[in-house]
C-alpha positions as CSV (number, residue, x, y, z in Angstrom):
1,X,0.0,0.0,0.0
2,X,2.8,2.5,0.9
3,X,4.5,1.9,-2.5
4,X,1.2,2.4,-4.3
5,X,0.5,5.7,-2.5
6,X,4.1,6.8,-3.3
7,X,3.5,6.2,-6.9
8,X,0.3,8.3,-6.8
9,X,2.1,11.3,-5.3
10,X,5.1,11.0,-7.6
11,X,2.6,11.4,-10.5
12,X,1.0,14.5,-9.1
13,X,3.9,16.3,-7.6
14,X,5.1,19.1,-9.9
15,X,7.8,20.4,-7.6
16,X,11.3,19.0,-6.8
17,X,10.7,20.0,-3.2
18,X,7.4,18.5,-1.9
19,X,7.7,20.7,1.2
20,X,6.9,23.8,-0.9
21,X,3.5,22.9,-2.2
22,X,0.4,21.1,-0.9
23,X,0.1,17.6,-2.2
24,X,-2.7,15.0,-1.8
25,X,-0.5,13.3,0.8
26,X,-0.2,16.4,2.9
27,X,-3.9,17.3,2.4
28,X,-4.8,13.9,3.9
29,X,-2.5,14.4,6.9
30,X,-4.4,17.6,8.0
31,X,-6.6,17.4,11.1
32,X,-10.3,18.0,10.8
33,X,-11.6,20.1,13.6
34,X,-15.1,19.4,14.9
35,X,-16.2,21.5,17.9
36,X,-18.3,19.8,20.6
37,X,-19.1,22.8,22.7
38,X,-18.1,25.2,25.5
39,X,-17.8,23.8,29.0
40,X,-20.5,24.6,31.5
41,X,-18.2,27.0,33.4
42,X,-17.6,28.9,30.1
43,X,-13.8,28.6,30.4
44,X,-12.9,25.9,27.9
45,X,-13.7,24.7,24.4
46,X,-14.2,21.0,23.8
47,X,-13.4,19.8,20.3
48,X,-12.5,16.7,18.3
49,X,-9.8,16.3,15.7
50,X,-10.2,13.7,13.0
51,X,-7.0,12.4,11.4
52,X,-7.2,10.1,8.4
53,X,-5.7,6.6,8.9
54,X,-4.9,5.6,5.3
55,X,-3.9,2.0,6.2
56,X,-7.2,1.4,8.0
57,X,-9.2,3.5,5.5
58,X,-11.0,5.6,8.1
59,X,-10.9,8.8,10.1
60,X,-9.7,8.4,13.7
61,X,-10.9,11.1,16.2
62,X,-9.4,12.4,19.4
63,X,-11.2,14.8,21.9
64,X,-9.4,17.8,23.3
65,X,-10.0,20.7,25.8
66,X,-8.5,24.1,25.3
67,X,-8.9,27.4,27.2
68,X,-11.1,29.8,25.4
69,X,-8.7,32.6,26.0
70,X,-5.9,30.6,24.5
71,X,-3.5,28.0,25.7
72,X,-2.5,24.4,25.1
73,X,-5.0,21.8,23.8
74,X,-5.1,18.8,26.2
75,X,-6.5,15.4,25.1
76,X,-9.3,14.1,27.2
77,X,-11.1,10.8,27.2
78,X,-14.7,12.1,26.7
79,X,-16.7,15.3,26.5
80,X,-19.6,13.7,28.4
81,X,-20.7,15.8,31.3
82,X,-18.3,18.7,30.4
83,X,-20.6,20.6,28.0
84,X,-24.3,21.4,28.2
85,X,-26.2,18.6,26.6
86,X,-29.3,20.1,24.8
87,X,-30.8,16.6,24.6
88,X,-31.2,16.4,28.4
89,X,-34.4,17.8,29.8
90,X,-34.2,20.9,32.0
91,X,-34.7,18.9,35.2
92,X,-32.1,16.3,34.1
93,X,-34.5,13.3,34.4
94,X,-34.9,12.5,30.7
95,X,-32.8,12.4,27.5
96,X,-33.7,12.7,23.9
97,X,-32.0,10.4,21.3
98,X,-32.8,8.8,18.0
99,X,-32.5,5.3,16.5
100,X,-33.8,3.3,13.6
101,X,-37.0,1.2,13.9
102,X,-38.3,-1.4,11.6
103,X,-41.7,-0.3,10.5
104,X,-42.5,-1.7,7.1
105,X,-42.2,-5.1,5.5
106,X,-40.4,-4.5,2.2
107,X,-37.8,-7.2,2.0
108,X,-38.3,-10.7,0.6
109,X,-37.3,-12.1,4.0
110,X,-40.1,-10.0,5.6
111,X,-42.7,-11.3,3.2
112,X,-41.5,-14.9,2.9
113,X,-39.7,-15.6,6.2
114,X,-39.2,-19.2,5.2
115,X,-37.0,-18.1,2.3
116,X,-34.1,-17.0,4.4
117,X,-31.6,-16.5,1.5
118,X,-33.8,-14.4,-0.8
119,X,-32.4,-10.9,-1.6
120,X,-35.7,-9.6,-3.1
121,X,-37.0,-6.2,-2.3
122,X,-40.7,-5.4,-3.1
123,X,-41.9,-1.8,-3.7
124,X,-45.2,-0.3,-4.8
125,X,-44.2,3.3,-4.6
126,X,-41.2,5.6,-5.0
127,X,-38.7,6.5,-2.3
128,X,-37.5,2.9,-2.6
129,X,-33.9,4.3,-2.4
130,X,-32.4,7.5,-1.1
131,X,-28.9,9.0,-1.4
132,X,-26.9,5.8,-1.0
133,X,-29.3,3.2,0.6
134,X,-32.3,1.3,-0.4
135,X,-35.5,1.5,1.8
136,X,-35.5,-1.7,3.9
137,X,-38.5,-0.7,6.0
138,X,-36.4,1.0,8.8
139,X,-37.0,4.6,9.8
140,X,-35.3,7.1,12.1
141,X,-37.5,7.8,15.2
142,X,-37.1,10.2,18.1
143,X,-37.1,8.6,21.6
144,X,-36.7,9.8,25.1
145,X,-35.3,7.8,28.0
146,X,-36.6,8.2,31.5
147,X,-33.6,7.8,33.8
148,X,-35.8,6.9,36.8
149,X,-37.5,3.9,35.1
150,X,-34.9,3.2,32.4
151,X,-37.7,3.1,29.8
152,X,-37.2,4.2,26.3
153,X,-40.3,5.7,24.6
154,X,-40.7,6.0,20.8
155,X,-42.6,9.2,20.2
156,X,-43.4,8.2,16.6
157,X,-44.7,4.6,17.2
158,X,-45.4,2.6,13.9
159,X,-45.0,5.7,11.8
160,X,-43.3,5.1,8.4
161,X,-41.5,8.5,8.6
162,X,-38.1,9.8,9.5
163,X,-36.8,12.1,12.2
164,X,-34.0,13.0,12.0
165,X,-34.5,13.5,8.3
166,X,-32.7,11.3,5.8
167,X,-30.0,11.3,4.6
168,X,-28.1,14.0,6.6
169,X,-30.3,15.0,9.5
170,X,-29.0,14.8,13.1
171,X,-30.0,15.9,16.6
172,X,-30.7,19.4,15.3
173,X,-34.0,17.9,14.2
174,X,-35.4,17.7,17.7
175,X,-35.4,19.7,20.9
176,X,-37.0,19.9,24.4
177,X,-39.5,22.6,25.2
178,X,-38.1,24.9,27.9
179,X,-40.1,23.2,30.7
180,X,-39.3,19.7,29.4
181,X,-43.0,18.8,29.0
182,X,-42.9,18.6,25.2
183,X,-40.6,17.6,22.4
184,X,-40.4,19.5,19.1
185,X,-39.2,17.5,16.1
186,X,-38.8,17.9,12.3
187,X,-40.5,15.4,10.1
188,X,-41.9,15.1,6.6
189,X,-45.0,12.9,7.3
190,X,-45.4,11.7,3.7
191,X,-44.5,8.3,2.4
192,X,-43.7,6.7,-0.9
193,X,-44.2,8.7,-4.1
194,X,-45.6,11.7,-2.2
195,X,-42.4,11.8,-0.1
196,X,-40.2,11.8,-3.2
197,X,-42.1,14.7,-4.7
198,X,-42.2,17.0,-1.7
199,X,-40.0,19.2,0.6
200,X,-42.9,19.8,3.1
201,X,-41.3,19.1,6.4
202,X,-43.1,20.4,9.5
203,X,-42.4,21.0,13.2
204,X,-44.3,18.6,15.4
205,X,-45.0,18.9,19.1
206,X,-45.2,15.8,21.2
207,X,-46.8,16.1,24.7
208,X,-45.2,13.7,27.2
209,X,-48.2,13.7,29.5
210,X,-50.9,12.9,26.9
211,X,-48.8,11.2,24.2
212,X,-50.5,13.4,21.6
213,X,-48.7,15.0,18.7
214,X,-49.7,18.3,17.0
215,X,-48.4,19.8,13.7
216,X,-47.1,23.3,14.6
217,X,-46.6,24.5,11.0
218,X,-49.4,23.0,8.9
219,X,-49.9,26.1,6.8
220,X,-46.3,26.3,5.4
221,X,-45.7,23.9,2.5
222,X,-41.9,24.1,2.2
223,X,-39.2,23.2,4.6
224,X,-39.5,23.9,8.3
225,X,-36.3,23.0,10.1
226,X,-33.8,23.7,12.9
227,X,-36.2,24.3,15.9
228,X,-34.6,26.4,18.6
229,X,-36.1,28.1,21.7
230,X,-35.1,31.6,22.6
231,X,-33.9,32.4,26.1
232,X,-37.4,33.8,26.7
233,X,-39.0,30.5,25.6
234,X,-40.2,31.5,22.0
235,X,-40.0,28.8,19.4
236,X,-37.9,29.8,16.4
237,X,-36.9,27.9,13.2
238,X,-35.8,28.1,9.6
239,X,-38.5,28.2,6.9
240,X,-38.7,27.9,3.2
241,X,-42.1,28.7,1.7
242,X,-42.4,26.7,-1.6
243,X,-43.0,23.0,-1.7
244,X,-40.5,21.2,-3.9
245,X,-38.0,24.0,-4.0
246,X,-35.0,22.8,-1.9
247,X,-33.0,26.0,-2.5
248,X,-35.8,28.5,-1.7
249,X,-35.0,31.6,0.5
250,X,-34.4,30.4,4.0
251,X,-35.9,32.7,6.7
252,X,-35.8,32.9,10.5
253,X,-39.2,32.6,12.0
254,X,-40.0,33.4,15.7
255,X,-43.4,32.4,17.2
256,X,-44.0,35.1,19.8
257,X,-47.3,35.4,21.7
258,X,-49.1,33.4,19.1
259,X,-47.8,35.2,16.1
260,X,-45.1,34.1,13.6
261,X,-42.6,36.9,13.0
262,X,-40.3,36.6,10.0
263,X,-37.1,38.4,10.9
264,X,-35.5,38.2,7.5
265,X,-38.4,38.5,5.1
266,X,-37.3,41.9,3.6
267,X,-33.6,40.9,3.5
268,X,-32.3,39.9,0.1
269,X,-30.5,36.7,1.2
270,X,-30.8,33.2,2.6
271,X,-29.9,31.9,6.1
272,X,-27.8,28.8,6.6
273,X,-27.9,28.5,10.4
274,X,-28.6,30.7,13.4
275,X,-28.5,31.0,17.2
276,X,-29.9,33.4,19.9
277,X,-27.8,35.8,21.9
278,X,-27.6,34.9,25.6
279,X,-30.0,37.7,26.5
280,X,-32.5,36.9,23.8
281,X,-32.4,40.3,22.2
282,X,-30.6,39.3,19.0
283,X,-30.3,36.4,16.6
284,X,-26.9,35.7,15.1
285,X,-26.9,33.8,11.8
286,X,-24.6,32.7,9.0
287,X,-25.3,33.5,5.3
288,X,-23.4,33.5,2.0
289,X,-22.6,37.0,0.7
290,X,-20.2,38.1,-2.0
291,X,-18.4,34.8,-2.5
292,X,-17.9,34.2,1.2
293,X,-20.0,33.2,4.2
294,X,-20.3,35.7,7.0
295,X,-21.8,36.3,10.4
296,X,-24.9,38.5,10.6
297,X,-27.1,39.8,13.5
298,X,-30.7,40.8,13.6
299,X,-32.5,42.4,16.5
300,X,-35.7,40.8,17.9
301,X,-38.3,43.6,18.4
302,X,-41.2,41.3,19.5
303,X,-44.5,43.0,19.0
304,X,-43.1,46.5,19.5
305,X,-42.8,49.1,16.7
306,X,-39.0,48.9,16.7
307,X,-37.8,48.2,13.2
308,X,-36.0,44.9,12.4
309,X,-32.4,45.7,11.5
310,X,-30.0,43.2,9.9
311,X,-26.3,44.0,10.2
312,X,-23.4,42.1,8.7
313,X,-21.0,41.6,11.6
314,X,-17.9,40.1,9.9
315,X,-16.2,40.7,6.6
316,X,-13.2,39.3,4.8
317,X,-11.9,36.6,2.5
318,X,-12.9,33.7,4.7
319,X,-16.0,31.6,5.5
320,X,-17.7,31.5,8.9
321,X,-19.1,28.0,8.8
322,X,-20.8,27.4,12.1
323,X,-21.6,29.1,15.4
324,X,-20.4,27.2,18.5
325,X,-21.5,29.5,21.3
326,X,-20.7,32.6,23.3
327,X,-18.1,33.6,26.0
328,X,-18.6,37.0,27.4
329,X,-18.4,39.5,24.5
330,X,-17.1,37.0,22.1
331,X,-18.7,34.5,19.8
332,X,-17.0,31.2,18.9
333,X,-17.1,30.0,15.3
334,X,-15.5,27.7,12.8
335,X,-13.6,29.4,10.0
336,X,-12.0,28.4,6.8
337,X,-10.4,30.0,3.7
338,X,-8.9,28.7,0.4
339,X,-5.6,28.1,2.1
340,X,-6.7,26.8,5.5
341,X,-8.9,23.9,6.8
342,X,-11.4,24.6,9.5
343,X,-10.1,26.0,12.8
344,X,-12.0,27.6,15.8
345,X,-11.9,31.4,16.1
346,X,-13.4,33.8,18.6
347,X,-14.8,37.1,17.4
348,X,-15.1,40.1,19.9
349,X,-18.5,41.6,19.1
350,X,-17.6,44.9,20.6
351,X,-14.0,45.3,19.5
352,X,-14.6,43.6,16.1
353,X,-11.4,41.6,16.4
354,X,-10.5,38.0,15.7
355,X,-8.5,35.5,17.8
356,X,-7.6,32.0,16.7
357,X,-8.3,29.4,19.4
358,X,-7.3,26.1,17.9
359,X,-4.1,25.6,16.0
360,X,-4.4,22.0,14.8
361,X,-2.8,22.6,11.4
362,X,-0.5,25.6,12.0
363,X,2.7,23.6,11.9
364,X,1.7,21.8,8.7
365,X,0.9,25.1,7.0
366,X,4.3,26.7,7.9
367,X,5.8,24.2,5.4
368,X,3.2,24.7,2.6
369,X,3.2,27.5,0.1
370,X,0.1,29.6,0.2
371,X,-2.0,30.5,-2.9
372,X,-3.4,33.9,-3.6
373,X,-7.2,34.1,-4.0
374,X,-8.2,37.2,-6.0
375,X,-11.7,38.6,-6.4
376,X,-12.4,39.5,-10.0
377,X,-15.5,41.2,-11.4
378,X,-16.5,40.0,-14.9
379,X,-19.2,41.6,-17.0
380,X,-21.7,38.9,-18.2
381,X,-23.3,38.7,-21.6
382,X,-26.5,40.3,-20.2
383,X,-24.6,43.2,-18.6
384,X,-24.4,42.0,-15.0
385,X,-21.3,42.1,-12.7
386,X,-20.3,38.6,-11.7
387,X,-17.8,37.8,-8.9
388,X,-15.1,35.3,-10.0
389,X,-12.5,33.8,-7.7
390,X,-9.1,33.4,-9.3
391,X,-6.7,31.2,-7.4
392,X,-3.0,31.6,-8.3
393,X,-0.3,29.0,-7.7
394,X,2.3,29.5,-4.9
395,X,5.2,31.6,-5.9
396,X,3.1,32.9,-8.8
397,X,5.2,34.6,-11.6
398,X,3.1,36.8,-13.9
399,X,5.9,36.6,-16.5
400,X,5.2,32.9,-17.0
401,X,2.2,31.1,-18.6
402,X,0.1,28.7,-16.6
403,X,-2.5,26.1,-17.6
404,X,-5.9,27.1,-16.3
405,X,-8.9,25.3,-15.0
406,X,-12.5,26.5,-15.1
407,X,-14.1,25.2,-11.9
408,X,-17.9,24.5,-12.3
409,X,-19.7,24.4,-8.9
410,X,-22.5,21.9,-8.1
411,X,-25.9,22.4,-6.5
412,X,-26.8,24.0,-8.8
413,X,-27.6,26.5,-6.0
414,X,-24.7,25.9,-3.7
415,X,-22.6,28.9,-2.6
416,X,-19.0,29.1,-4.1
417,X,-17.1,30.7,-1.2
418,X,-13.9,30.5,0.8
419,X,-14.6,26.9,1.7
420,X,-11.9,24.3,2.2
421,X,-12.6,20.9,0.6
422,X,-10.6,17.7,1.0
423,X,-11.4,16.8,-2.6
424,X,-12.3,19.8,-4.7
425,X,-9.5,21.8,-3.1
426,X,-8.5,25.0,-4.9
427,X,-5.2,25.3,-3.0
428,X,-4.2,21.7,-4.0
429,X,-5.1,22.4,-7.7
430,X,-3.2,25.7,-7.7
431,X,-0.2,24.0,-6.0
432,X,0.1,21.6,-8.9
433,X,0.7,24.6,-11.2
434,X,-2.8,25.4,-12.3
435,X,-4.6,28.7,-12.2
436,X,-8.2,28.1,-11.0
437,X,-11.1,30.2,-12.2
438,X,-14.2,29.8,-10.0
439,X,-17.2,32.0,-11.1
440,X,-20.1,32.8,-8.9
441,X,-22.3,32.2,-11.9
442,X,-26.1,32.4,-12.0
443,X,-27.7,30.2,-9.3
444,X,-25.3,31.1,-6.5
445,X,-26.7,32.3,-3.2
446,X,-24.9,35.4,-1.8
447,X,-25.8,37.8,-4.6
448,X,-29.5,38.3,-4.0
449,X,-32.5,36.0,-4.3
450,X,-33.1,36.8,-8.0
451,X,-29.5,35.8,-9.0
452,X,-29.9,32.6,-7.0
453,X,-33.2,31.7,-8.5
454,X,-32.5,32.4,-12.2
455,X,-30.9,29.1,-12.9
456,X,-34.0,26.9,-12.3
457,X,-35.4,25.9,-15.7
458,X,-32.4,27.5,-17.4
459,X,-29.6,25.0,-16.8
460,X,-28.1,25.4,-20.3
461,X,-28.9,29.1,-20.8
462,X,-27.4,32.2,-19.2
463,X,-25.3,30.2,-16.7
464,X,-23.3,28.7,-19.6
465,X,-22.7,32.2,-20.9
466,X,-21.5,33.1,-17.4
467,X,-19.0,30.3,-17.4
468,X,-17.6,31.3,-20.8
469,X,-17.5,35.0,-19.9
470,X,-15.4,34.1,-16.8
471,X,-12.9,31.9,-18.6
472,X,-12.7,34.2,-21.6
473,X,-12.0,37.3,-19.4
474,X,-9.3,35.6,-17.3
475,X,-7.8,34.1,-20.5
476,X,-7.0,37.6,-21.7
477,X,-4.2,37.8,-19.0
478,X,-0.7,37.2,-20.4
479,X,0.0,34.6,-17.7
480,X,-2.8,32.4,-18.9
481,X,-1.8,29.7,-21.5
482,X,-4.9,30.0,-23.8
483,X,-3.9,26.7,-25.4
484,X,-4.1,24.8,-22.1
485,X,-7.6,25.5,-20.7
486,X,-9.6,22.7,-18.9
487,X,-13.0,22.5,-17.3
488,X,-13.8,20.5,-14.2
489,X,-16.8,20.0,-11.9
490,X,-19.1,17.7,-10.0
491,X,-22.9,17.1,-9.8
492,X,-24.4,20.2,-11.6
493,X,-20.8,21.1,-12.2
494,X,-20.4,17.7,-13.9
495,X,-23.5,18.5,-16.0
496,X,-21.9,21.8,-16.8
497,X,-18.8,20.0,-18.1
498,X,-20.8,17.6,-20.2
499,X,-22.8,20.6,-21.6
500,X,-19.7,22.7,-22.3
501,X,-18.1,19.8,-24.1
502,X,-20.8,20.3,-26.7
503,X,-20.7,24.1,-27.1
504,X,-17.2,25.2,-26.1
505,X,-16.0,25.7,-29.7
506,X,-12.5,24.3,-28.9
507,X,-11.8,26.7,-26.0
508,X,-10.9,23.7,-23.7
509,X,-8.3,21.1,-24.2
510,X,-9.6,18.7,-21.5
511,X,-12.6,17.9,-19.3
512,X,-13.3,16.2,-16.0
513,X,-16.9,15.4,-14.9
514,X,-17.7,13.9,-11.5
515,X,-21.2,12.4,-10.9
516,X,-22.5,14.7,-13.6
517,X,-25.9,14.7,-15.3
518,X,-25.4,13.6,-18.9
519,X,-29.0,12.8,-19.9
520,X,-31.7,14.9,-18.3
521,X,-34.4,12.5,-19.4
522,X,-33.0,9.3,-17.8
523,X,-32.0,11.5,-14.8
524,X,-35.6,12.3,-14.3
525,X,-36.5,8.6,-14.4
526,X,-33.9,7.4,-11.9
527,X,-33.0,10.1,-9.4
528,X,-34.5,9.6,-5.9
529,X,-35.6,13.1,-4.9
530,X,-38.2,13.8,-7.7
531,X,-39.0,17.2,-6.2
532,X,-35.6,18.4,-7.3
533,X,-36.0,17.5,-11.0
534,X,-39.6,18.7,-11.0
535,X,-38.5,22.1,-9.9
536,X,-35.3,22.6,-11.6
537,X,-36.1,20.8,-14.9
538,X,-39.6,22.4,-14.9
539,X,-41.5,19.1,-14.9
540,X,-41.5,15.6,-16.6
541,X,-40.2,14.8,-20.0
542,X,-43.6,13.6,-21.2
543,X,-45.2,16.9,-20.6
544,X,-45.1,18.0,-24.2
545,X,-47.0,21.2,-23.7
546,X,-44.6,22.3,-20.9
547,X,-42.2,24.7,-22.6
548,X,-39.7,24.9,-19.7
549,X,-39.5,21.1,-19.3
550,X,-39.2,20.5,-23.0
551,X,-36.3,22.9,-23.2
552,X,-34.6,21.0,-20.4
553,X,-34.9,17.6,-22.1
554,X,-34.0,18.8,-25.5
555,X,-32.0,22.1,-25.8
556,X,-30.4,21.8,-22.4
557,X,-29.7,18.1,-22.5
558,X,-26.0,17.3,-22.9
559,X,-26.8,14.0,-24.7
560,X,-28.3,16.0,-27.5
561,X,-25.0,17.8,-28.1
562,X,-22.7,14.8,-27.9
563,X,-22.2,14.8,-31.7
564,X,-20.1,18.0,-31.1
565,X,-17.8,16.3,-28.6
566,X,-14.2,16.3,-29.7
567,X,-12.1,16.8,-26.6
568,X,-10.6,14.3,-24.0
569,X,-12.8,13.7,-21.1
570,X,-12.5,11.8,-17.8
571,X,-15.8,10.7,-16.1
572,X,-15.9,9.8,-12.4
573,X,-18.9,8.0,-10.9
574,X,-20.0,6.6,-7.5
575,X,-21.7,3.2,-7.8
576,X,-24.0,4.0,-4.8
577,X,-24.9,7.5,-6.0
578,X,-28.7,7.5,-6.2
579,X,-28.9,11.3,-6.5
580,X,-27.1,11.2,-9.9
581,X,-27.3,7.4,-10.7
582,X,-24.5,5.4,-12.2
583,X,-26.1,5.3,-15.7
584,X,-25.3,9.0,-16.2
585,X,-21.6,8.3,-16.1
586,X,-21.9,5.1,-18.0
587,X,-23.8,6.7,-20.9
588,X,-21.3,9.5,-21.2
589,X,-18.3,7.2,-21.1
590,X,-19.8,4.8,-23.6
591,X,-20.6,7.7,-26.0
592,X,-17.0,9.1,-25.7
593,X,-15.5,5.7,-26.3
594,X,-17.7,4.9,-29.3
595,X,-16.9,8.3,-30.8
596,X,-13.2,7.5,-30.5
597,X,-12.5,10.3,-28.0
598,X,-9.7,9.9,-25.5
599,X,-11.6,9.1,-22.3
600,X,-11.3,7.5,-18.9
601,X,-14.0,6.1,-16.5
602,X,-13.1,6.2,-12.8
603,X,-15.7,4.2,-10.9
604,X,-16.0,3.9,-7.1
605,X,-18.5,1.1,-6.6
606,X,-18.8,1.7,-2.8
607,X,-19.0,5.5,-2.9
608,X,-22.1,7.8,-3.2
609,X,-22.3,11.3,-4.6
610,X,-19.1,12.0,-2.7
611,X,-15.8,10.2,-2.2
612,X,-15.5,9.6,1.6
613,X,-13.1,6.7,2.1
614,X,-9.4,7.9,2.5
615,X,-7.9,5.4,0.1
616,X,-10.5,6.1,-2.5
617,X,-9.9,9.8,-2.1
618,X,-6.2,9.4,-2.7
619,X,-6.9,7.4,-5.9
620,X,-9.4,10.2,-6.9
621,X,-6.6,12.8,-6.4
622,X,-4.0,10.7,-8.2
623,X,-6.2,10.1,-11.2
624,X,-7.5,13.7,-11.3
625,X,-4.0,15.1,-11.6
626,X,-2.7,12.3,-13.8
627,X,-5.4,13.0,-16.3
628,X,-4.6,16.7,-16.3
629,X,-0.9,16.0,-16.8
630,X,-1.7,13.7,-19.7
631,X,-4.2,16.0,-21.5
632,X,-3.4,19.5,-20.5
């Protein structure tokens, strides 16, 4: 294994001195910081650090404690009892948790118990698979445990629904009421085909005394998520209005004296996460803005005539990714930028100053050359100003010419910010000698709701002009080798690569598409969350009178442009990706091969829409840069 990994890195290293640039090997030695919380006395931060173990093919975590005001991180055995546990009731007699429960009989062994070796699965509706697993009749349910009796009570008995939500929900999906008499939880109480077509989650209230459950948000048809009680006891949550639109504007709602108050309704942005100030007078939230993610605050006026005011609290070329908690006048957050993985910082809300608390990767970064990330404003074909990140290699020399990559972001409505990925890592790409051009094209949050929404139903329209405007503008620079341009991306970014391959008019010399949509028609027939394709594609391919849908399945369908393909392309696919199923990559590779185009198919049978296993990730990086070296 060690010899194999060495071969990978010898292929991708473009420097005689590996200490000078970030390599895949160094990237996968970095610690991954995951905050647990602030200790009950407010003096220390508890956090975990995950270190990839390549030989064992897993991430190994260690828990640490560090003084909030700075100091040495000390390893501890467990965080249990050190930080406030939101899942324990106020009186400490009960605890919330979740586990899977077998509710439905869908397997052959359920229906024919005497046939113990059958692998059959029987479905009469959709939602037979989701993300990377098939529906086996088990569902996530919320429980509470009574410490006095030891009893565990399922508050959703026999319900074929999930809380936490699948596939990525956690304990943010449920919370105690302030007095501990009720439990609020998030659930989409739909099953089968109706579930696959809807985003209508609601907040439900379970009464421990009566065992009865009430829907608290029946009138809202979009997402209702992240229930949190204010210090004064008001229920608050995040809400999207439209059913089926997973990227709708996300607003902060507060239920105060029987009225629902929308704190962000007039603000032209979308909220990612939020928390209350200790005194309950303000709400702090994170939102994308201008190619970054920043911390904002909004006052809570209650029913007074005081105006709601939203203020951006932080600013800079970095991302604030999560809010951990408060310590005096400071707020603790996770922060990243294009050159640095996540670390914990404190921000003084009065002095407006930063202080770094954790220093997990400081030593590693002293040995790695930093890349310069520049903001560039490009005029689009419809006269708008578009932010484009341009990431330059370490020791950049403007007198030289560099091969350049157009990075196509997925989503399609995912923010392209100062994030730090362990796969699509801009610092790593630039460190191998490539300039990276990353446009905040149409469909990106952080530039107003209208800019974010424009992409739905227009996948191959203005957004493609945005991509080409970005690469054409940067390619005017003398340090860009115009004969060595490539385009890379995943998911919708992979779709973008497939589509650009049919319209680029020889701009690009190579392409890489990861889990990209190649055939919008077969995508509609095989993806698991139908609400997504219904909304973004405009409807079903058989709706011949639906002009938006027909444009998606004809004019904006990469398979319809494959006759124009003439450029080397690498196609990467996860075998357990049910979001963009394996057939998309197979169809694209088969077309490229039969057309005689230089192409490669990198298949990970045990990965989903992402590549999560360390050894697979190293192969991904190795093949990614090997392909670029061969074709660019």
